[in-house]
N, C-alpha and C positions, 0 to 999 in steps of 0.2 A: 261405312258399309263393309260387310264381311265378304271377302272374295275367297271362294273355296276352289282348290284344285283337287282333282280326283286322286285319292291315295287309299291305301289299304284300310285305314281307319274309317274313311267315308264309306267304302264298300261294305265294311262290317256293320256300320250304322244303318245302311240301306237294307242289308239282310236282316238286321234286328227289327226294323220296321215291318218287314214281311212276317217275322215271327209274332210280333205284337198283333198285326191284323189277323193272322191265323188263330191267335188265342181268343179272338172274338167269335169264332165259328162254333157251331153246335158240336162238331167232332172234338174240338179242343175242350169244350165245356164238359162233355161226357167223359173224355179221357181223364181230365183232372179230377172229376168226381170219383172215378174208379180208382185212381191212384191215391186219392185222400182216404177212401174207404179201406184200401189195403194197408196203407201206412198207419192208419189209426188203429186197425186191428193188431198190427205188429207192435206199435209203441205205446198206445194208450188203451189197452184191452178193457180196462174198467169203465170206459166211457161208452155208453150205449146211444145209438142214433135216436133222436127225438128228445133227449134230455137237454136241459139248458147248458150243462157243462159241455156236452158234445157240440151243441150249436155255437158256443163261444169259441171253442177250438177251431171249428170249421170256418167261422167268420174270420178269425185271425189268420188262418192258413190261406184263405181265399184272398184276403186283402194284402197279405205279404207277397203274393205272386205279383200283384199290381205294382207294389213298391219295388220289388226286384227287377221286373221288366223295364220300368222307367228309370230306375237307378242306373242300370247297365246302359240304357239308351243314352242317358246324359254323359256317362263316362266315355262312351264311344264317340259321341258328338264333340265332347271336349277335346279328345285326341285328334279328331278330324279337322277341326277348325283352327285357324291361326289365332295367335293371341291378338286381340283387338278390343278396344273399348266396347262395352255392351255385349261381350261374349256370353256371360252368364244370363243376361236378360234374353238374348237370342235363344239360348238353349232352353230356358224355362218356357218361353213362348212356343218353341217347337214342340216341347213336351205337352203343353196345354192343347195345341192344335191336334197333335197325334192322339192324345188321350181322348179328346172329344170325338175325333173321327172313328177311333176304335169302338167307342161306346155307341155311336150312331150306326156303325156297321152291324151291331148286334140286333138292330131292328129287323133285319131281313132274315135272321136265323131263328127258327123255332127253339123254344126252351132257353133262350138267352134273355137276359134282363138288363137293358142299359140303365145306368143310373148316374145322376149328377154327382153323387157321393163318390163314385168310382173315378170320375174325371178329376175331382179334387185330390183323391189319393194318388192318381197318376201324376198330377202336378207336384204334389209333395215328394214323390219318389224322384222326379226329375230334379227338383230343387235340391234335394239331399245329395243326389249324384253329382250335380254341378258344384255344390259346396265342398264335398269331399275331394273332388278333382282339383278345385282351386287350392285347398289346403295341401294336398299332396304335391301339386305343382310348386307351391311356395316352399315347401320343405325340400323338394328336389333341387331347387335353385338357391337354397340357403337363406331366402328372405326371412322366414320365420325364425331361423336359428340365430341370425345376426341380431334381430330385434330382441330375442330372448336374452342373448348375451349382454346387450346394452342395458336392458332393464335390470338384469342381475347385478351388473357392475355398478350401476348408479345408485343402487339400494332402494329401500322403500320410499314411497312418497310421503 
């Protein structure tokens, strides 16, 4: 069982959950559409709304927001939780629950479209964030470096 004490990282994770829930609202959806429209006019002027190229760029931008939100959530949770067996599993499950709740929340907001695909993308972003956090943690504590040196000294298999 993972016991958590309140620390700055946990408070940051809780605040990030609030941001994720806000991102499910109509206001956030409209704001992100306006931002995408302005940025696309600035950086990819040759793409016109309604074309398949524009739609692909829009889809990638939209889904990258999901990945980024849940990647950061996983990193914050990684820092907030103590090292314990099952830490990665706990974080991925927390991301799955949060991602499902944020999609379900969209049901009550007009012009929002909850989707199972987005829940899966949220889980992927969480898993990616947890995996990167694990890798960075191992590098910071020298585990990966020691294994790398041993492998290099022992030669090829």
